[in-house]
N, C-alpha and C positions, 0 to 999 in steps of 0.2 A: 299554421294559424290562418283562419279565413279572412276574406276581404272585409275591411272596416268601411262602413257606409257613413258618410257625413250627412245625416238626415237633417241637421240644423240648416243646411244650405238649400233644402228643397223649397219650392214655392208653395205656400199654404193655400188651401182651398178657399178660405175666406180672407180676402186681402184687406186687412185693417191694421193701421199703425198701432203699436203698443207703446205707451209712454214710459212704462216702468216694468222691466223684467229682470230678475236677478235672484239673489239669495237673501235669506233673512234668518235671524236667530242663530248666527254663527258666533260662538264665544271663544275667546283666546286671551292672551296676556299682552300687555304693552307697558313699556317704561318710557316716560316722557321727561325730558330735561327742560323744565320751564324756569327760565331765568336763574339757572344754576342750581335749582332744587329738583331733586329726583322724585317723581311720582310713579307709583306702580298701579296700573288699572287692570281690571278684568272686564274688558268691553264686550258688548254684544253688538254685532255688525248687521246692518242691512245695506246691501250694495246693489244698485240697479242701473241699467242703461236702457235707452230706447231701442226698439226693434222696428225697422221699416216694414211697410206692408207687404213687400215681396219676399221677406225672409221668414222662415218657419220658427227658428228658435235661436238660442245663444249657446256658446260653449261654456257650460256651467263650470267645467273643470278649470277653465282659464281664469274665471273669477276667483275661485278658491286659491289657485296658484299665485295670483297677483297679491292676494291678502297675505298668504303665508310668507312669501318672499319679503314683502315690505315689513311685516311684523318681525321677521328674523333680524332684519337690519336694525330695527328699533331696539331690540333686546341687546344685540351684539355691540351696538354703538350707543349705548344708553347715556353716556356722558358727552356725546357729541351734539352738534347743533342740527343734525339731519332732521330729527323730528322734535321740534321744540314745543309742540302743542298737539292736541288731538286733531285739530283741523289741518295742521301740516301733514300729519300722518295720513289723513283722508285724501288730501291732494296728491300725495305720493302714490296712493293706490290708484287714483284716477289716471295719473300719468302713465302708470304701468298698463292700465286697461287700454289707453289710447294706442299703444303699440300692438296689442294683441287682438283687440276687438273694436273696429271703427264704430263710432257713435256720434250723435249730435248732442245728446243730453245724458249726463251721468249724475248719480247721487250716491253719496256715502254717508251713512248715519251710524253714530255710535251712541249706545246707552250704557252708562256705567255709574259708579259711585265715586264721589270726591270726598276724601277724608281730610278734615281740617282740625287741627288742634286748637281748642278754644279754652280760654282761662275762665274758670268759674268766678262768680261775682264777689264772693266773700273769702273763701278759703284759698283762692288763687291757684287751685289745682288745674292741671291740664286735662281737659276732657276731649277725647277723640270723637268728633261728630261726623256723621255720614250724611251726604246730600246726594239725591238723585240728580244726575245731569245728562243732558242729551246734546250732542253736537252733530251738525250736518253740513256737508259741503255740496253745493249744487252748481254744476257746470252746464250752461246752456249756450251752445254755439250759435243757435239761430238768433238769439238776442244779444250775443256778445257779452254775456255776463258770467261772472264767477262770484258766487255769494256763499255766505255761511249763516247758519242758524245756531244760536246758543240758547240753551234752556236750563234753568235750575229750578228745583222744587225744594222748598224749605218749610219745616214745621216750626211753628211758634205758638203763642197763645194770646188770648184776648180776655179782657174783663169788660162786662157790659156796662156802659155809662148810664143807660136808662134805669136798670135795676138799682144801680148804686144811688142814683138821685132820688129814688122813691123808697129806699129801705135803710135810711140812716147810715149810708156808707157801705152797706152789705150788698154783694152782687154775686152773680154766677160767672164762672170762668170756664173756658173751653180751649181745646187745641184748635189751631187753624192751619191750613195747608195752602201755601202761596206758590204760584208758578210765575216766573218772569222769563219771557222769551224775547230774543232780539234777532231780527234778520237784518244783515248788513253786508257791506262789501267784504270780500275775503281779506283784504289787506288792513281792515280796521282792527286795531288791537284792543280786545276786551278780555279781561281776565274773569274766569268763572268765579274766582274768590271774591272779586269786586261785586259781581252780581249777587252772590250769596249775602254779602254784607249789606247791600241795599235792601234786600228783602227782609233779612233778619232784624235789622234795626227799625223796621216799620211796624212790628208787632207791639202789643203792650209789653211783652217781654220775650226774649228768646227762651227756648227749651234746651236742656242739657242732658246728656247721658249720665254723667257723674255729678251727683249733688250731695254734699254734706249737709247736716242740719242747718248750719249757718247760711249755706247757699240757698237752701229751700226757702228760708225766711226772707232772704234778699230778693229772690224771684217773686214771691208773693207780694212783698211790699212794693216792688217796682210795678207789678201789674195793677195794684190798687191805686198807685200814684199816676198811672198812665192808662186809664180806661179807653177802649176804642171799639167802635163798631167795625164789622168786616169791611164796610164801605170806606171807613177811615184808613184802614190798612191798604186797601187797593189804591186809594188816592195818593197816599204817601209814597208807595212804591213807584208809581208811574211818575210822580213829581221828581223824585230823586233820580230815577232812571233817565228821564229826559235831560237832566242837567249833566249827567256823567257819560252817557252813551249815545252814539250816532246810529240811526237805523230805525226800522219799524219795530215798535215795542208793543208787546201784548202781556197783560197782567190778568191773572185769574186767582181769586182767593176764595177758599171754601172754609166756612166756620162749622166745626163739628159740634153742633149745639148740645149743651149738657142738660137743658130742661125742656127741650122740644123733641118730638119724634122725627122732625125734619132737620136738614142742614140749611145753611144760608150761603148764598154765593154773591160775589161782586166781581165784575169783569169789565175791563176797559182796554183800549188800544190807542196807539198814536202812530 
């Protein structure tokens, strides 16, 4: 076998620091024991570190090795407290990276789906609802910070108050997509389920995967009893989020308009 050259250690021709170098779109499996309840995720990872100006590249295989080792622990010790949340899993990956590849800044991001059982409004059936979630951990040694970012995206619906006021109680309805993002200290405990609840309760009505006829009637009635503009939804989300969560808060709501060729957006942050 011939000699192996470590080209990553060579000095680059152009000496510029790179803030984020790593891998993206790596999919695997994880089981998280959150407060005694077992969740199974199929996360997609993005993992990056900074590369100094005098270094050419990173050992990509070391990144993959760190992930697979940590993920194996999560699966084998699924009922232990080793990985009690997605962000704890991400921090474990960063700590493994510290031993194998020196850096000053590291980021681990996970995109996945959170499945929550919801009771339908009338028949009281359990409907399994899927929510897009994103969790990131950012370590920055130059600033002495360890932070996390939590993001949930929730689908709900709205009934237009303006049309209702001008059409003897009749109005147009549409789905709306709301995203709540919180950036906070790593040790701040915030449950993704609580973030989902804040967003979902701010629509005219939630949406459901499973609906019997009596449930459909209940959803429609709730929407007409609770008409809202997209701006109302955004205001309610950030109002509730400020009361319950600490950190920098970002809210974005898009209404998929049913009678227009365009959509409507409301966005705010704190």
